[in-house]
matplotlib code that plots the C-alpha trace (Angstrom):
import matplotlib.pyplot as plt

x = [56.1, 57.0, 60.4, 61.8, 62.5, 66.2, 65.7, 63.5, 66.3, 68.9, 66.7, 66.1, 69.8, 70.4, 67.7, 69.2, 72.7, 71.3, 70.4, 74.0, 74.5, 74.4, 76.6, 79.1, 79.3, 80.2, 82.9, 84.1, 84.3, 86.4, 88.7, 90.6, 94.2, 94.4, 93.3, 95.6, 98.5, 97.7, 97.2, 100.4, 102.5, 101.0, 101.8, 105.3, 106.1, 104.3, 103.7, 100.4, 100.2, 97.5, 95.0, 92.7, 92.3, 90.7, 88.3, 87.3, 86.9, 84.6, 82.4, 82.2, 81.5, 78.7, 77.0, 77.0, 76.3, 73.3, 71.8, 72.4, 70.8, 67.8, 67.3, 67.2, 65.1, 62.4, 62.3, 63.0, 65.4, 69.1, 71.3, 71.8, 68.0, 67.7, 70.4, 68.8, 65.3, 66.0, 67.0, 64.3, 67.0, 67.9, 71.5, 72.0, 70.4, 72.7, 75.8, 74.9, 74.5, 77.9, 79.6, 78.3, 79.2, 82.7, 83.5, 81.9, 81.9, 85.3, 86.7, 85.9, 87.3, 90.5, 91.1, 89.9, 93.4, 94.7, 91.9, 92.6, 96.4, 96.1, 94.2, 96.5, 99.5, 98.0, 97.6, 101.1, 102.6, 100.6, 101.3, 104.5, 102.6, 102.9, 100.4, 100.0, 98.3, 96.1, 94.9, 92.8, 91.4, 90.4, 88.6, 86.9, 85.6, 84.4, 82.6, 81.0, 79.7, 78.2, 76.8, 74.6, 72.5, 71.5, 71.9, 71.6, 74.3, 76.6, 75.9, 76.5, 79.8, 81.1, 79.9, 81.8, 85.0, 84.7, 84.5, 87.6, 89.4, 88.5, 89.8, 93.0, 94.0, 92.9, 94.8, 97.9, 97.7, 97.4, 100.3, 102.7, 101.9, 101.1, 101.8, 98.3, 99.3, 100.6, 97.4, 95.3, 97.5, 97.0, 93.3, 94.5, 94.7, 98.2, 99.7, 103.4, 105.5, 105.0, 101.9, 99.2, 99.3, 98.7, 95.9, 94.2, 94.8, 93.3, 90.2, 89.9, 90.1, 87.3, 84.8, 84.3, 81.9, 80.7, 79.8, 77.0, 75.5, 76.1, 74.4, 71.3, 70.6, 71.7, 69.4, 66.4, 67.4, 67.3, 64.5, 61.1, 59.6, 60.7, 59.7, 62.8, 65.1, 66.3, 67.7, 69.2, 70.9, 72.3, 73.7, 75.3, 76.8, 78.0, 79.5, 81.3, 82.7, 83.8, 85.6, 87.3, 88.5, 90.0, 91.8, 93.0, 94.4, 96.4, 97.9, 98.7, 100.4, 102.7, 103.3, 104.2, 106.6, 108.5, 110.6, 109.0, 110.1, 110.2, 109.1, 106.9, 106.7, 104.7, 102.0, 102.5, 106.1, 105.0, 103.4, 106.8, 108.6, 106.4, 107.7, 111.2, 109.8, 106.6, 106.6, 105.1, 101.5, 101.5, 102.6, 99.9, 97.2, 98.1, 98.3, 94.8, 93.5, 95.0, 93.4, 90.0, 90.4, 91.3, 88.6, 85.8, 86.8, 87.2, 83.6, 81.9, 83.6, 82.0, 78.7, 78.7, 79.6, 76.7, 74.2, 75.4, 75.3, 71.9, 70.4, 71.9, 70.6, 67.2, 67.6, 65.8, 67.9, 68.0, 71.2, 70.3, 69.6, 72.0, 72.7, 73.5, 75.8, 77.5, 78.5, 80.0, 81.5, 83.3, 84.7, 85.9, 87.4, 89.4, 90.8, 91.7, 93.4, 95.3, 96.5, 97.6, 99.2, 101.0, 99.4, 99.0, 96.3, 97.8, 95.9, 92.6, 93.4, 94.2, 90.9, 89.1, 90.8, 89.7, 86.1, 85.9, 87.4, 84.6, 81.8, 82.2, 81.7, 78.7, 77.2, 77.7, 76.0, 73.2, 72.7, 72.2, 69.9, 67.7, 67.7, 65.7, 63.1, 59.8, 58.1, 60.6, 61.2, 58.2, 59.0, 62.4, 64.2, 67.3, 67.2, 69.0, 71.8, 72.2, 72.4, 75.1, 77.1, 76.6, 77.8, 81.0, 81.7, 80.9, 83.5, 86.1, 85.0, 85.3, 88.9, 89.6, 88.3, 90.3, 93.4, 92.9, 92.6, 95.7, 97.6, 96.7, 97.7, 101.1, 100.7, 101.4]
y = [239.2, 235.8, 234.2, 231.9, 228.3, 229.0, 232.0, 230.0, 227.3, 230.0, 231.4, 227.9, 227.2, 230.5, 229.9, 226.5, 227.9, 230.3, 227.2, 226.3, 225.7, 222.2, 220.8, 223.6, 222.7, 219.1, 220.5, 222.8, 219.7, 217.5, 220.2, 220.6, 220.7, 216.9, 217.2, 220.1, 218.2, 214.9, 216.7, 218.7, 215.7, 213.8, 216.5, 217.0, 213.3, 212.0, 215.1, 215.0, 211.2, 210.8, 213.4, 210.6, 209.7, 213.0, 212.6, 209.1, 210.4, 213.2, 210.9, 208.4, 211.2, 212.7, 209.2, 208.7, 212.3, 212.5, 209.4, 210.9, 214.3, 212.5, 210.5, 213.6, 215.6, 213.0, 211.1, 214.2, 212.0, 212.3, 209.3, 208.9, 208.7, 206.2, 204.0, 204.0, 203.3, 200.6, 197.9, 196.1, 194.1, 196.3, 194.9, 195.8, 199.3, 199.9, 198.7, 201.1, 204.0, 203.2, 203.0, 206.3, 208.1, 206.5, 207.1, 210.5, 212.1, 210.9, 211.0, 214.6, 215.6, 213.7, 215.4, 218.9, 219.9, 219.3, 221.4, 224.3, 224.1, 223.9, 227.1, 228.7, 227.8, 229.7, 232.8, 232.4, 232.4, 235.6, 237.5, 236.1, 235.6, 232.2, 229.4, 229.0, 232.4, 231.9, 228.4, 229.5, 232.5, 230.1, 228.0, 231.0, 232.4, 228.9, 228.6, 232.0, 231.2, 227.8, 229.3, 231.7, 228.7, 230.3, 227.7, 230.2, 232.4, 229.4, 228.2, 231.6, 232.0, 228.6, 229.1, 232.5, 230.8, 228.0, 230.7, 232.4, 229.0, 228.3, 231.7, 231.4, 227.9, 228.3, 231.6, 230.1, 227.2, 229.6, 231.7, 228.8, 227.9, 224.1, 221.9, 221.6, 218.6, 216.8, 217.8, 216.2, 213.1, 212.8, 211.8, 208.5, 206.0, 204.8, 203.5, 204.6, 202.5, 203.6, 205.6, 203.3, 204.9, 208.3, 207.0, 205.6, 208.9, 211.1, 208.9, 208.7, 212.4, 213.0, 210.3, 211.2, 209.3, 212.2, 214.2, 211.6, 212.5, 216.3, 216.3, 214.3, 216.7, 220.0, 219.6, 219.6, 223.1, 224.4, 222.5, 221.2, 219.3, 216.3, 218.4, 220.5, 217.6, 219.1, 222.1, 219.8, 217.7, 220.8, 222.0, 218.5, 218.1, 221.7, 221.9, 218.6, 219.0, 222.5, 220.9, 218.5, 221.3, 223.0, 219.7, 219.5, 223.0, 222.2, 219.1, 220.9, 223.8, 221.3, 219.3, 222.5, 224.0, 221.0, 218.4, 215.0, 213.1, 216.1, 215.3, 217.8, 217.4, 220.5, 222.0, 225.3, 225.4, 224.6, 228.1, 229.6, 227.4, 228.7, 232.2, 231.8, 229.4, 231.1, 234.5, 236.3, 236.3, 232.5, 232.2, 234.6, 232.9, 229.5, 230.7, 232.3, 229.1, 227.0, 229.3, 229.0, 225.2, 225.0, 227.2, 225.6, 222.1, 223.3, 224.5, 221.7, 218.8, 219.8, 220.5, 217.1, 215.4, 217.1, 216.2, 212.5, 212.2, 213.9, 211.7, 208.5, 209.3, 210.5, 214.1, 216.9, 218.4, 222.0, 224.1, 226.2, 223.3, 222.8, 219.2, 219.9, 222.8, 220.6, 218.0, 220.5, 222.5, 219.5, 218.6, 222.2, 222.4, 219.2, 220.5, 223.9, 222.4, 219.9, 222.6, 225.0, 222.4, 220.7, 217.4, 214.8, 212.4, 209.5, 206.8, 208.6, 209.2, 205.5, 204.6, 207.0, 205.6, 202.1, 203.2, 205.1, 202.2, 200.0, 202.6, 203.9, 200.6, 199.8, 203.3, 202.9, 199.5, 200.7, 203.8, 201.7, 199.4, 202.2, 204.0, 201.0, 201.1, 202.2, 202.6, 205.5, 207.0, 206.0, 206.8, 208.3, 205.0, 204.2, 203.2, 200.1, 202.2, 204.1, 200.8, 199.5, 202.7, 202.7, 199.1, 199.9, 202.9, 200.7, 198.1, 200.9, 202.1, 198.6, 198.5, 201.8, 200.5, 197.3, 199.2, 201.6, 198.8, 197.0, 200.3, 200.8, 197.2, 197.9, 195.6, 198.5]
z = [-26.3, -25.0, -24.6, -27.3, -26.3, -26.3, -24.0, -21.7, -21.5, -20.7, -18.0, -16.6, -16.4, -14.8, -12.2, -11.4, -11.0, -8.4, -6.3, -5.8, -2.1, -0.5, -3.2, -2.8, 0.9, -0.1, -2.4, 0.4, 2.7, 0.4, -0.8, 2.5, 3.4, 2.9, -0.7, -1.3, 0.1, -1.8, -5.1, -4.6, -3.7, -6.7, -9.2, -7.9, -7.9, -11.0, -13.1, -15.0, -15.1, -12.5, -13.6, -14.7, -11.0, -10.3, -13.2, -11.9, -8.3, -9.4, -11.4, -8.5, -6.0, -8.2, -8.3, -4.6, -3.6, -6.0, -4.3, -0.9, -1.9, -3.5, -0.4, 1.8, -0.5, -1.2, 2.2, 4.4, 6.3, 6.8, 6.2, 9.9, 10.4, 7.6, 9.0, 12.4, 11.3, 8.6, 11.1, 13.1, 15.0, 18.1, 18.0, 14.4, 15.0, 18.0, 16.0, 13.1, 15.6, 17.3, 13.9, 12.7, 15.9, 15.9, 12.3, 11.8, 15.2, 16.4, 12.8, 12.1, 15.5, 14.8, 11.5, 12.6, 13.7, 10.2, 8.7, 11.1, 10.7, 6.9, 6.8, 9.3, 7.2, 4.3, 6.5, 8.0, 4.5, 3.6, 6.8, 8.3, 11.6, 13.2, 12.6, 16.3, 16.4, 13.4, 14.4, 17.4, 15.4, 12.6, 15.1, 16.7, 13.4, 12.4, 15.8, 15.5, 12.0, 13.2, 16.4, 14.4, 13.6, 10.4, 7.7, 4.8, 6.2, 6.7, 3.2, 1.6, 3.5, 2.4, -1.2, -1.2, 0.1, -2.5, -5.2, -3.7, -3.6, -7.2, -8.4, -6.3, -7.4, -11.0, -11.3, -9.8, -12.3, -15.2, -13.9, -13.8, -17.5, -17.6, -20.6, -22.0, -24.1, -21.0, -19.2, -21.9, -21.8, -18.1, -18.6, -20.1, -17.3, -16.3, -13.0, -12.7, -10.4, -6.8, -7.5, -6.1, -2.7, -4.1, -6.4, -3.3, -1.5, -4.3, -4.5, -0.7, -0.1, -2.7, -1.8, 1.8, 4.1, 6.2, 3.1, 2.4, 5.8, 5.3, 1.9, 2.8, 5.7, 4.1, 1.0, 3.3, 4.6, 1.0, -0.8, 0.4, -2.5, -4.6, -7.7, -7.0, -7.7, -11.0, -9.1, -6.5, -9.2, -10.9, -7.6, -7.0, -10.4, -10.9, -7.4, -7.4, -10.9, -9.9, -6.9, -9.2, -11.4, -8.3, -7.3, -10.9, -10.8, -7.6, -9.2, -12.4, -10.5, -8.7, -11.9, -13.9, -11.3, -9.8, -11.7, -11.7, -8.6, -6.3, -2.7, -0.8, 2.9, 3.9, 1.7, 3.6, 2.4, -1.1, -1.4, -0.4, -2.9, -5.6, -5.3, -6.8, -9.4, -10.5, -8.9, -5.9, -7.4, -7.6, -4.0, -2.8, -4.8, -3.6, 0.0, -0.3, -1.7, 1.1, 3.7, 2.1, 1.8, 5.5, 6.8, 4.8, 5.9, 9.5, 9.3, 7.4, 9.3, 12.7, 10.9, 9.2, 12.5, 14.2, 11.4, 11.4, 15.2, 15.6, 12.9, 14.3, 17.8, 16.6, 17.8, 16.1, 13.3, 14.7, 14.2, 17.3, 19.7, 22.6, 21.7, 18.1, 19.1, 21.7, 19.1, 16.6, 19.5, 20.9, 17.4, 16.9, 20.4, 19.9, 16.7, 18.2, 21.3, 19.2, 16.8, 19.6, 21.8, 18.9, 20.0, 17.2, 18.3, 16.4, 18.2, 17.7, 14.0, 13.6, 15.2, 13.0, 9.9, 10.9, 11.6, 8.4, 6.4, 7.8, 7.6, 4.0, 2.3, 4.6, 4.0, 0.2, 0.2, 2.4, 0.3, -2.8, -0.9, 0.4, -2.9, -4.3, -1.5, -3.1, 0.3, 1.1, -2.4, -4.5, -8.1, -7.2, -6.7, -8.6, -12.3, -13.4, -14.8, -11.5, -9.6, -12.0, -11.6, -7.9, -7.7, -9.6, -7.2, -4.2, -5.3, -5.4, -2.0, -0.6, -2.1, -0.4, 2.9, 2.8, 1.8, 4.7, 7.1, 5.8, 5.9, 9.5, 10.3, 8.8, 5.8, 3.4]

ax = plt.figure().add_subplot(projection="3d")
ax.plot(x, y, z, "-o")
ax.set_aspect("equal")
plt.show()
């Protein structure tokens, strides 16, 4: 006896959900300690008022990441390869390669210490053991996972941690008992005085330049044919929306627990501050979520840096190659040493911010350009609606880039 149409649709949805993977890695990458910190600070200072920013960020991220994933699946090229091969002028090609390596390679190395220390802070809160002990162990475990060179193993580990992170942060949010009416009201756009910096931060920690490189390459490890695009899209949308829900849960937790206007300086201490206000369970759940956020970002950042660098330089995209391992190993080592020695590479981070501020608008513009190239994508080019939506997101990305550059220059 055959299946009914409804049963067939249910089976089809279930099969697509089994394909969750590359998109979850993108979510794992953007929900790092930086996002946890920014969402916590926002919730504590402005309550539920900026929830709309998370909703906008997720829609914008889905638009760009879907393009990146479609490019990788259909063309079988990563974004780094596409950038390198699109320019006939050798000067333009060399400049694009230098910009990619500067922004992605150096940028991920500069931020890796924060990823490692963020995860270590969660473990320190749980165990009472110093972050300086957990930090190198975090780096070691991330290195072992990447060194296996087994994409499916890496993907499954990160998907599992994203699920753990989602459970932890959502459970913590439910425990603190948020005001559901205020949560709903937060989806109505408003810009409270003094909130522009945090609005920029929430958007900037969600729309991440290196995720566009990571996604275009990782989808090729999972799917082989353009006909599998529906599964790829399901993975992208479900994973990134899920990531947005996690970010929302973090903001809601802080908004529910702290009086509006509270300043949070250390997200690790936030977990400890939750205990007298919301109970031990909330503290434990938040700490577990913080660990998962740190470890997943500490793993995906070096991987993204290696994919982007290999693509820009025309290397074979092989997780077991010496050159590929050398790139992610260097990024990871810089992060571990910086976290252990207490060194804050301020100048390197400033350079990375400038490079990323320049790169992200360029990559967004290039992405829309190449997504309209029928020689590469055939019938899978952007529709007019996708171009309009992409253009709107690109304008926001340009604003983010300009603001980042002005911030580094000391204007803000």
